N, C-alpha and C positions, 0 to 999 in steps of 0.2 A: 502491499502501499504507501509504503515509503517514496518508493523507486517510482509509484505513478504521480505522486505529489512534487517529488524534485522536478520531474520531466516535464509535469505542466507549468511548474513555477520558473523554471529556465525559458520554455516556450512563452510564458506571458512578458517576462522581461526581455526577450527580443524583440519581441509587439512592441511592445511599450518603448525600449529605446528606439525603433523603426518611427512611431508615431514623431517622438519630441526631433527627431532626425529632421524628419518631412516641416516640422514646424520650426526649425531653426532659422533665425533671421538677424542682420547686423544690430536692428532694433530691441532685441529682447535680449538684451544687455540690463545687469544688478544697474549697472551708473543710471540708465535709461528709468529702470522701474526706482528706484532714489530720486531723481528730480522729480517725477511724476507724482512721489511717495511725499515730495516737500511741500509742490503745489496744493496736494490735496490737502495735505495736511494741516495747510495755513488755511487754505479757503472752507472746511472743516469747521475749522476754529473761530471765524467770523462768522459763521450762520450760526453757530450757539451761542455767541455771546450775543448774536442779534435777535438773536429767536429769545434768550433770556429774557432781554429787556423789554421786549415785545411781550412776554409770558406774563413779568411780574410788571408791568406796567396796565395790564386788562384785571389780573389776580394779583394784588401784592400781598406779602406776609407781612402780619402783624409785624407793624413799624418801618416798614416800606414807608420811603419817600423820594420823588422823582423830581426832578424841574421840569417845569411849568414852559421857560424858556430857552432857548428860542421854538417858536410855535412850528416852525417847520423840523424839528431836530427826531421826530418819531417820523415821518414821512421821508427821510436821510436814510434812517437807520432798515425801515423795510426796503428799501429802496437796493440799499446796499444786501440786504439778507437777499432780496429777490433773485437780482443781478447774478451774485455770486451762487446762488443757488442752483442757478440753472447753467450757468460755467463749470460745475462739478461735477454735469453730466457728457459732454467729452472727454476731459478730465481722467474721470472716473474709466472711462470704456477703453481709456486711453491705458489707462495702468494696468487693466484685464485684458487687454491684447499682448503689451508686454510679457506679462507674469503666468498667463494660462496654460504654456507649457507644462509649466508644474504638476499641474493634475496628472500628468502622466508618470511621474514617478514612479521608482519599481526598487522594493514594495512600497504601494501606498501608505501605510503604516507602521515605522520601525521602532517604536517606542511609546509607551505610554504619553511621555512629556510631546513628543513628536505626534499623538493621536490629540492632544490637547490642542496644540497647534493648530491644527488644521481646520478642527472642528472650529476655533474662536475666529478664524479666516471667511471658513463658512459664514457666520453668524455676521461679521465683518461686510464680506459683499453682501450678504442679501438686506440687510440695515441701510448700508449705503448707496445700494443703489434704489430701496422702496422709499428711501426719504427723501430725496429731491424729486424724484416721482413724483408722488403726492402732493407732494409744495407746489410742481408745475400745474395741475391738475389744480391745487385748490386757486393757484391766480385764476383759471376760468372761471371760478365759485362754480365747478361743476361736480359732484359729488356720487359718485357711481357704486358708493360703499353706505354700509348701514352704521358702521361707527364713527367715534365722534372725531373730526379733523386734530381738533386743538389738542385733544389728550394724548392723541397716539400719536402726534406728530411733536409734542414734547418728551413723553416716555421714549419715543426711539430713538429721539439726538439723545438723552442719556444713554440709553442702549450704543450708541456709536460711540461717541465719546469713550465709554469705557472698553470696548472691543478695540479702537483704536489704540489707546493707551498700551494696553496687551501685546498688540501687536507692536508698537513699537518697541515696547521693552523687548520681547522676544527675537527680532530683526534688527536691535540696537548695533550690533558687531558687524551687521553688513552696512548699516545704512553710516555708522562709523570708515568702514572701509571705502567707502565709496560717494562722500560725501563731496569732495572734492574734484574740478574741474581734472581732467587728464588721467584720470586715477589710473593708473598701470597693474595694480593688484590682478594676481590671478586669479580663474575662477574657481568656483570651489568642485568641490566633484561629484556634487549633486543640486548642480546649477543646469538650470532648464536649458541652456543654448551654450554651444564649446567654446573652448577660448577659442579665440581670432589666430591662424595661424600665419606664421613670419609671410609675408607678401601679399596677405590677403587686402591690405589695406590699399596698392597699389593696384589690386584688380578693376 
């Protein structure tokens, strides 16, 4: 039985390696993922801050006091919130395009911490896609769902920030490694894209 299992594992590993090779592209590099991640992180934090301002302005906690001048402050805050929220979508899909070959890693789960990491990424991706999408639909004042938009949007924002914090903590070594422009650090062994070969840059 173990021989059959071993053969199946070898076949699966070869198939997954083939898929990764087919998906390989010079843009699918950790440096690209880090740059897009920086932009996404800043955008999410801006949306989170302006969203908190809007929420607590409408439902303040006891003792909360907000300035009433200038009168256009709320409009400016919401303008930034909506504009950055819409800009998140192409950035988010670009980041997913850069890293999705890693879905075909083999083995899919290497350890309990790796399983936790992949689960947290699944939560992060799901919430990161849903949050700006329902916000975009809200700008048209169209509600094809039965749940409360404001309560759900507010709750998902906290889930998103928490999942983002976990993701940054897990990926911090890679973020530091590829943070600066021109980083020539070699690819890790489990990278989705093979390291460029000598002479590729001149192709």
